[in-house]
C-alpha positions as MATLAB code, in Angstrom:
seq = 'XXXXXXXXXXXXXXXXXXXXXXXXXXXXXXXXXXXXXXXXXXXXXXXXXXXXXXXXXXXXXXXXXXXXXXXXXXXXXXXXXXXXXXXXXXXXXXXXXXXXXXXXXXXXXXXXXXXXXXXXXXXXXXXXXXXXXXXXXXXXXXXXXXXXXXXXXXXXXXXXXXXXXXXXXXXXXXXXXXXXXXXXXXXXXXXXXXXXXXXXXXXXXXXXXXXXXXXXXXXXXXXXXXXXXXXXXXX';
ca = [
     -49.928   60.019   34.320;
     -53.146   58.599   35.694;
     -55.328   56.720   32.924;
     -58.147   58.005   31.277;
     -61.535   57.009   32.758;
     -63.110   53.958   30.747;
     -66.298   53.326   32.362;
     -68.732   50.555   32.225;
     -72.316   51.442   32.953;
     -74.842   48.609   33.904;
     -78.514   49.027   34.035;
     -80.470   46.727   36.238;
     -84.064   45.541   35.435;
     -84.435   44.329   38.944;
     -86.803   41.911   37.633;
     -89.807   44.134   36.661;
     -89.208   46.682   39.582;
     -87.116   48.901   37.497;
     -87.851   47.918   34.037;
     -91.739   48.101   34.481;
     -91.632   51.900   34.625;
     -88.240   52.627   33.040;
     -86.942   51.833   29.436;
     -83.757   50.133   30.545;
     -82.754   49.438   27.028;
     -83.015   53.087   25.942;
     -81.077   54.045   29.117;
     -78.248   51.803   28.230;
     -78.161   53.073   24.702;
     -78.083   56.750   26.226;
     -75.441   55.777   28.625;
     -73.140   54.465   25.720;
     -72.960   58.125   24.195;
     -71.872   59.693   27.498;
     -68.016   60.730   27.615;
     -65.654   58.229   29.085;
     -68.307   55.154   28.806;
     -66.704   52.275   26.678;
     -69.506   49.610   27.676;
     -73.100   49.885   28.589;
     -75.353   47.062   29.377;
     -78.884   46.142   30.794;
     -79.400   42.746   32.618;
     -82.155   41.219   34.554;
     -80.474   41.224   37.740;
     -77.222   42.890   38.050;
     -76.490   41.390   41.482;
     -77.006   37.800   40.433;
     -73.942   35.691   39.745;
     -74.437   35.924   36.114;
     -74.750   39.853   36.269;
     -71.495   40.093   38.426;
     -69.767   37.772   36.068;
     -70.729   40.203   33.032;
     -68.984   43.154   34.934;
     -66.022   41.174   35.763;
     -65.907   40.070   32.162;
     -65.988   43.726   30.746;
     -63.432   44.834   33.254;
     -60.911   42.345   31.742;
     -62.053   42.618   28.138;
     -62.563   46.310   27.746;
     -60.051   47.597   30.269;
     -62.345   49.335   32.461;
     -61.298   51.428   35.333;
     -64.667   52.813   36.488;
     -68.005   50.992   37.142;
     -71.432   52.730   37.273;
     -74.403   50.435   38.302;
     -77.878   51.730   37.866;
     -80.005   49.764   40.080;
     -81.616   49.669   43.743;
     -80.275   51.639   46.692;
     -76.643   51.570   47.357;
     -77.701   50.252   50.832;
     -78.761   47.144   49.257;
     -75.986   45.990   46.947;
     -73.033   48.625   47.211;
     -70.951   46.239   49.091;
     -71.823   43.497   46.294;
     -70.467   45.695   43.591;
     -67.602   47.117   45.531;
     -66.690   43.332   45.906;
     -67.207   42.880   42.110;
     -64.845   45.681   41.113;
     -62.143   44.457   43.662;
     -62.332   41.174   42.155;
     -61.936   42.382   38.680;
     -58.629   44.538   39.753;
     -60.218   47.702   40.030;
     -60.065   49.881   43.427;
     -63.501   49.354   44.981;
     -64.130   52.867   45.341;
     -63.977   53.620   41.640;
     -67.559   52.260   41.833;
     -70.565   54.832   41.636;
     -74.211   53.832   41.906;
     -77.389   55.429   40.622;
     -80.728   54.633   42.449;
     -83.190   54.131   39.689;
     -85.564   52.109   41.695;
     -86.407   53.882   44.951;
     -85.557   57.104   43.606;
     -87.149   56.743   40.023;
     -89.113   53.499   38.990;
     -91.167   53.418   42.220;
     -91.892   57.063   42.402;
     -93.263   57.453   38.932;
     -96.159   56.247   36.686;
     -95.241   57.786   33.342;
     -92.736   55.652   31.699;
     -91.309   58.238   29.505;
     -90.781   60.788   32.286;
     -89.159   58.017   34.429;
     -86.974   56.840   31.465;
     -85.670   60.521   31.089;
     -84.966   60.910   35.003;
     -83.093   57.573   34.963;
     -81.079   58.921   32.116;
     -80.290   62.067   34.155;
     -79.393   59.938   37.195;
     -77.018   57.669   35.212;
     -75.403   60.915   33.521;
     -74.878   62.298   36.966;
     -73.219   58.900   38.028;
     -71.027   58.621   35.169;
     -69.838   62.247   35.443;
     -69.008   61.781   39.299;
     -67.289   58.357   38.390;
     -64.698   60.054   36.068;
     -63.586   62.131   39.173;
     -63.400   59.417   41.757;
     -60.000   58.797   43.037;
     -58.551   55.644   44.606;
     -59.231   55.074   48.396;
     -57.371   52.431   50.647;
     -59.250   51.090   53.715;
     -57.432   51.335   56.858;
     -58.013   50.732   60.549;
     -57.908   53.751   62.914;
     -58.113   53.888   66.752;
     -61.461   54.586   68.313;
     -62.210   56.396   71.531;
     -64.386   53.854   73.523;
     -67.048   56.537   74.869;
     -69.820   58.771   73.939;
     -71.255   61.880   74.511;
     -75.127   62.068   74.705;
     -76.812   65.697   74.116;
     -79.978   66.113   76.030;
     -80.821   64.766   79.330;
     -84.644   64.081   78.717;
     -86.151   60.375   78.514;
     -84.800   59.626   75.058;
     -81.022   60.957   76.100;
     -81.151   59.227   79.414;
     -82.248   55.946   77.845;
     -79.412   56.310   75.168;
     -76.805   56.866   77.749;
     -78.123   53.731   79.632;
     -77.798   51.822   76.368;
     -74.257   52.812   75.845;
     -73.243   52.574   79.526;
     -74.883   49.206   79.933;
     -72.594   48.173   77.300;
     -69.587   48.758   79.175;
     -68.664   52.002   77.834;
     -68.304   55.595   79.575;
     -70.851   57.992   78.623;
     -70.988   61.939   79.142;
     -74.638   63.051   79.465;
     -74.924   66.827   78.649;
     -78.040   68.581   79.843;
     -78.110   72.494   79.408;
     -80.912   72.830   82.498;
     -80.187   72.344   85.908;
     -82.124   68.934   86.056;
     -82.850   65.787   84.170;
     -86.023   64.788   82.621;
     -86.570   67.416   79.640;
     -89.965   68.313   78.947;
     -91.689   65.281   80.316;
     -90.550   66.559   83.759;
     -93.414   69.297   83.189;
     -96.060   66.828   82.813;
     -98.156   65.159   85.320;
     -99.219   61.894   83.515;
     -98.040   60.121   80.258;
    -100.224   59.016   77.528;
    -101.569   56.108   76.891;
    -100.778   54.463   80.331;
    -101.546   57.585   82.305;
     -98.539   56.511   84.486;
     -97.520   59.288   86.697;
     -94.497   61.130   85.642;
     -92.733   61.076   88.876;
     -93.108   57.119   88.992;
     -91.763   57.180   85.452;
     -88.845   59.410   85.789;
     -87.672   58.819   89.362;
     -86.223   55.484   88.632;
     -84.771   56.431   85.380;
     -82.982   59.494   86.765;
     -81.839   57.371   89.863;
     -80.420   54.723   87.339;
     -78.423   57.310   85.317;
     -76.994   59.135   88.288;
     -76.027   55.909   90.086;
     -74.373   54.144   86.883;
     -70.664   54.024   87.113;
     -70.128   54.591   83.494;
     -72.386   57.771   83.251;
     -71.246   61.093   83.963;
     -73.875   63.745   84.142;
     -73.027   67.515   83.194;
     -75.880   69.711   84.133;
     -76.117   73.335   83.280;
     -73.974   72.628   80.479;
     -73.873   73.456   76.632;
     -72.005   71.778   73.505;
     -70.179   74.676   72.199;
     -68.044   72.796   69.542;
     -67.532   69.620   67.916;
     -64.581   68.480   65.741;
     -63.046   65.185   64.414;
     -64.536   61.981   62.816;
     -66.288   58.884   63.610;
     -64.501   57.354   66.427;
     -62.320   60.449   67.024;
     -64.793   63.365   67.914;
     -63.610   66.072   70.304;
     -66.676   67.790   71.872;
     -66.328   70.983   73.619;
     -68.709   71.678   76.534;
     -69.297   74.906   78.541;
];
């Protein structure tokens, strides 16, 4: 039988980036009243070594099996806190983060309203944390190739970048020629360079590249699969 959620909630001050506009103490007190929460703290920098140590300590002493961190964007420190949960003996995917900096403190000037919004974000994260299931990382095979949709300047540049890296590329263009909308122009701003002089060498590079297959008069009609194993249907 799966254990009942025992959630720890950690509110980061982020120096004054969060605490300047959010009453972090009030948010922590609110979090402590939420279902499944057995520990709620606020700390100056949760991502610091002492902050991480607090989480590991609570995992051990409070028997936590879920962790919620209300701090900056997950793009900054999600790997950090996944590592903390892993070190504490919890599946790293039993972590849920709430962004109360970029999505709250930084975009509000009214402290009371920002605090209420932070509470809502934390409540949402706690509710989600209670429903998280353990995941295991695994390696999967990757198809070493790419499909680029659209044969305009951007599409051709992208195709060449991938092809130059040594991977096969299918460049799918719905019309009967490469160049996209730029091909309808005479000159381009701000250099006023001739479109013919710009596109000619680029198209030639694409057509002559051994790793690029150009499909003209073609349209993508279906995409299935996942990262590394997409199947693209072209008509």
